[in-house]
C-alpha positions, 0 to 999 in steps of 0.5 A: 500500500506504499504507493497508495499513501501518496494518493491518500495524502492528495485526497486529504489535501484536496478534501481539506482545501474544499472543507469537505469530510468523508466517512467509510462503511466497510465490510470485506475490507475490514477497516483497511480504507480507514487505516490507509487514511489514518496512516496519513497526518492531517486525516483528522481534518477530513475523516469523520468516521468509519464503521466496519459492518461485517454482519448483516445485523450490524449493517441493519442496526448501524447503517439502516440497511433494510432486512428486505434488501439483505434478504432479497439481494444479499449483503454482497449487492449494489442495493446493499452498498447503496444503503450502506452509503446512505447510512454512513453518510447520515450517521457521520454527517459527511460530504463523501462516503465509501462503502464496500461489501464483498466476498474475500474468500477463500470460502463464502463464494457461490456460482452467482457470487464467486470469491472476489465479488466486491461491490464498491460504492462512492457517494459525493455531494453530486453523485453516487456510483457503485462498481461491481468488481471481480478480484482474484487471488488470496483473501488478503489480495482481494481485500487489498485490491478492493481497498486500492480500487476504492481509494483510486475511484475517489481520487479520480472523482476529485480529479487527483 
C-alpha cells in the first residue's frame, strides 16, 4: 500500500482545501480504507468516521440497511452498498462516503457470487456510483485490491 499513501495524502489535501469530510462503511475490507487514511497526518481534518459492518445485523442496526434488501439481494449487492452509503453518510454527517461489501474468500463464494465479488460504492455531494468488481487471488489480495480500487475511484472523482 506504499504507493497508495501518496494518493491518500492528495485526497486529504484536496478534501481539506474544499472543507469537505468523508466517512467509510466497510465490510470485506475490514477497516483497511480507514487505516490507509489514518496512516496519513492531517486525516483528522477530513475523516469523520468509519464503521466496519461485517454482519448483516450490524449493517441493519448501524447503517439502516433494510432486512428486505439483505434478504432479497444479499449483503454482497449494489442495493446493499447503496444503503450502506446512505447510512454512513447520515450517521457521520459527511460530504463523501465509501462503502464496500464483498466476498474475500477463500470460502463464502457461490456460482452467482464467486470469491472476489466486491461491490464498491462512492457517494459525493453530486453523485453516487457503485462498481461491481471481480478480484482474484488470496483473501488478503482481494481485500487489498478492493481497498486500492476504492481509494483510486475517489481520487479520480476529485480529479487527483
